[in-house]
VEXNU-581835 format. One record per residue (C-alpha): residue number from 0; z, y, x. Coordinates in pm, 1 decimal. Each point is the difference from the previous one (the first is absolute). Layout:
BEGIN
<pt><resi>NUM</resi><w>Z</w><v>Y</v><u>X</u></pt>
...
//
This chain:
BEGIN
<pt><resi>0</resi><w>-1672.8</w><v>3882.6</v><u>1094.4</u></pt>
<pt><resi>1</resi><w>99.1</w><v>-203.8</v><u>302.5</u></pt>
<pt><resi>2</resi><w>112.5</w><v>-359.3</v><u>14.4</u></pt>
<pt><resi>3</resi><w>300.8</w><v>-76.0</v><u>212.9</u></pt>
<pt><resi>4</resi><w>-50.0</w><v>-288.3</v><u>237.1</u></pt>
<pt><resi>5</resi><w>271.6</w><v>-266.8</v><u>-11.9</u></pt>
<pt><resi>6</resi><w>241.4</w><v>-9.1</v><u>291.5</u></pt>
<pt><resi>7</resi><w>43.0</w><v>-310.4</v><u>216.2</u></pt>
<pt><resi>8</resi><w>358.4</w><v>-52.0</v><u>-122.2</u></pt>
<pt><resi>9</resi><w>-121.5</w><v>-14.8</v><u>-358.4</u></pt>
<pt><resi>10</resi><w>-160.2</w><v>-337.7</v><u>60.2</u></pt>
<pt><resi>11</resi><w>126.4</w><v>-280.4</v><u>-223.4</u></pt>
<pt><resi>12</resi><w>223.4</w><v>-255.9</v><u>168.8</u></pt>
<pt><resi>13</resi><w>117.3</w><v>-208.8</v><u>-297.0</u></pt>
<pt><resi>14</resi><w>-1.8</w><v>-9.3</v><u>-380.9</u></pt>
<pt><resi>15</resi><w>249.7</w><v>-143.4</v><u>-246.4</u></pt>
<pt><resi>16</resi><w>-65.7</w><v>-23.5</v><u>-372.3</u></pt>
<pt><resi>17</resi><w>273.2</w><v>-81.7</v><u>-251.2</u></pt>
<pt><resi>18</resi><w>-13.3</w><v>-13.1</v><u>-379.3</u></pt>
<pt><resi>19</resi><w>88.4</w><v>371.5</v><u>-5.8</u></pt>
<pt><resi>20</resi><w>-127.4</w><v>170.4</v><u>315.9</u></pt>
<pt><resi>21</resi><w>-230.0</w><v>5.4</v><u>298.6</u></pt>
<pt><resi>22</resi><w>154.6</w><v>77.0</v><u>339.1</u></pt>
<pt><resi>23</resi><w>-230.0</w><v>86.6</v><u>288.6</u></pt>
<pt><resi>24</resi><w>142.3</w><v>7.3</v><u>351.3</u></pt>
<pt><resi>25</resi><w>-173.2</w><v>233.8</v><u>244.0</u></pt>
<pt><resi>26</resi><w>-8.3</w><v>-18.5</v><u>378.4</u></pt>
<pt><resi>27</resi><w>182.4</w><v>332.3</v><u>29.6</u></pt>
<pt><resi>28</resi><w>307.7</w><v>-153.1</v><u>-166.1</u></pt>
<pt><resi>29</resi><w>-45.2</w><v>140.1</v><u>-349.1</u></pt>
<pt><resi>30</resi><w>8.6</w><v>-217.1</v><u>-308.9</u></pt>
<pt><resi>31</resi><w>-181.8</w><v>112.0</v><u>-313.5</u></pt>
<pt><resi>32</resi><w>122.2</w><v>-158.0</v><u>-323.5</u></pt>
<pt><resi>33</resi><w>-179.4</w><v>72.8</v><u>-326.1</u></pt>
<pt><resi>34</resi><w>22.7</w><v>-146.8</v><u>-350.5</u></pt>
<pt><resi>35</resi><w>-227.6</w><v>-296.5</v><u>-58.2</u></pt>
<pt><resi>36</resi><w>-79.6</w><v>155.8</v><u>-340.1</u></pt>
<pt><resi>37</resi><w>-210.4</w><v>260.5</v><u>185.5</u></pt>
<pt><resi>38</resi><w>-253.9</w><v>-273.4</v><u>77.8</u></pt>
<pt><resi>39</resi><w>-83.4</w><v>-198.3</v><u>-316.7</u></pt>
<pt><resi>40</resi><w>-218.7</w><v>-254.9</v><u>178.7</u></pt>
<pt><resi>41</resi><w>293.6</w><v>-98.7</v><u>218.4</u></pt>
<pt><resi>42</resi><w>249.3</w><v>28.2</v><u>-285.9</u></pt>
<pt><resi>43</resi><w>-195.9</w><v>-255.8</v><u>-201.2</u></pt>
<pt><resi>44</resi><w>-80.2</w><v>-225.0</v><u>296.8</u></pt>
<pt><resi>45</resi><w>180.2</w><v>-324.6</v><u>66.6</u></pt>
<pt><resi>46</resi><w>252.8</w><v>-17.4</v><u>284.4</u></pt>
<pt><resi>47</resi><w>-253.6</w><v>-205.3</v><u>199.2</u></pt>
<pt><resi>48</resi><w>-267.3</w><v>267.1</v><u>-50.0</u></pt>
<pt><resi>49</resi><w>243.9</w><v>274.1</v><u>102.0</u></pt>
<pt><resi>50</resi><w>92.6</w><v>-184.4</v><u>316.8</u></pt>
<pt><resi>51</resi><w>-365.8</w><v>-42.0</v><u>101.3</u></pt>
<pt><resi>52</resi><w>-62.4</w><v>333.5</v><u>172.0</u></pt>
<pt><resi>53</resi><w>-149.9</w><v>108.7</v><u>329.1</u></pt>
<pt><resi>54</resi><w>-1.2</w><v>314.7</v><u>206.4</u></pt>
<pt><resi>55</resi><w>-344.1</w><v>163.0</v><u>19.2</u></pt>
<pt><resi>56</resi><w>-153.3</w><v>335.3</v><u>88.2</u></pt>
<pt><resi>57</resi><w>110.6</w><v>0.6</v><u>364.9</u></pt>
<pt><resi>58</resi><w>357.3</w><v>-62.3</v><u>-114.7</u></pt>
<pt><resi>59</resi><w>25.1</w><v>281.2</v><u>-254.9</u></pt>
<pt><resi>60</resi><w>-83.0</w><v>-191.3</v><u>-319.6</u></pt>
<pt><resi>61</resi><w>126.2</w><v>-305.8</v><u>-188.2</u></pt>
<pt><resi>62</resi><w>-236.2</w><v>-226.0</v><u>-194.7</u></pt>
<pt><resi>63</resi><w>86.4</w><v>-262.7</v><u>-261.2</u></pt>
<pt><resi>64</resi><w>-321.5</w><v>-205.3</v><u>-32.8</u></pt>
<pt><resi>65</resi><w>113.1</w><v>-204.1</v><u>-301.4</u></pt>
<pt><resi>66</resi><w>37.7</w><v>311.7</v><u>-217.2</u></pt>
<pt><resi>67</resi><w>-239.8</w><v>234.4</v><u>184.0</u></pt>
<pt><resi>68</resi><w>268.5</w><v>260.8</v><u>70.8</u></pt>
<pt><resi>69</resi><w>2.0</w><v>233.2</v><u>300.6</u></pt>
<pt><resi>70</resi><w>276.8</w><v>242.4</v><u>96.3</u></pt>
<pt><resi>71</resi><w>7.7</w><v>240.8</v><u>291.3</u></pt>
<pt><resi>72</resi><w>300.3</w><v>110.1</v><u>202.5</u></pt>
<pt><resi>73</resi><w>-102.7</w><v>361.4</v><u>-57.0</u></pt>
<pt><resi>74</resi><w>-13.3</w><v>-47.0</v><u>-377.2</u></pt>
<pt><resi>75</resi><w>339.3</w><v>-165.8</v><u>0.2</u></pt>
<pt><resi>76</resi><w>145.1</w><v>278.8</v><u>214.5</u></pt>
<pt><resi>77</resi><w>-135.2</w><v>254.7</v><u>-251.9</u></pt>
<pt><resi>78</resi><w>159.7</w><v>-195.5</v><u>-286.5</u></pt>
<pt><resi>79</resi><w>-334.7</w><v>-62.6</v><u>-165.3</u></pt>
<pt><resi>80</resi><w>3.0</w><v>-260.9</v><u>-279.1</u></pt>
<pt><resi>81</resi><w>-319.6</w><v>-176.2</v><u>-105.1</u></pt>
<pt><resi>82</resi><w>-234.9</w><v>215.1</v><u>-210.8</u></pt>
<pt><resi>83</resi><w>31.1</w><v>-61.8</v><u>-372.9</u></pt>
<pt><resi>84</resi><w>-292.3</w><v>-217.9</v><u>-97.9</u></pt>
<pt><resi>85</resi><w>-57.9</w><v>-253.8</v><u>-271.3</u></pt>
<pt><resi>86</resi><w>184.6</w><v>-316.5</v><u>99.4</u></pt>
<pt><resi>87</resi><w>-206.4</w><v>-309.9</v><u>58.5</u></pt>
<pt><resi>88</resi><w>51.5</w><v>-283.5</v><u>-242.7</u></pt>
<pt><resi>89</resi><w>254.5</w><v>-244.5</v><u>135.8</u></pt>
//
């Protein structure tokens, strides 16, 4: 099995999180919008925690330090929700 390398245009430019969705803006002009419900840590985070994100992984990943959540542009492009695991106590 081979792993596809991310393309330069798939780098994250900006992120917006609402009460319902996460929108990730890529340098190639695409916008990926997915339901916030796919990522329980972000769903249950406060608006301040959701707005505290940074781009990591050479521009291909997003990290929310307050809730220890990481998303990749490749995963979002594949439509991959968070794995089903036992939710942490709030």
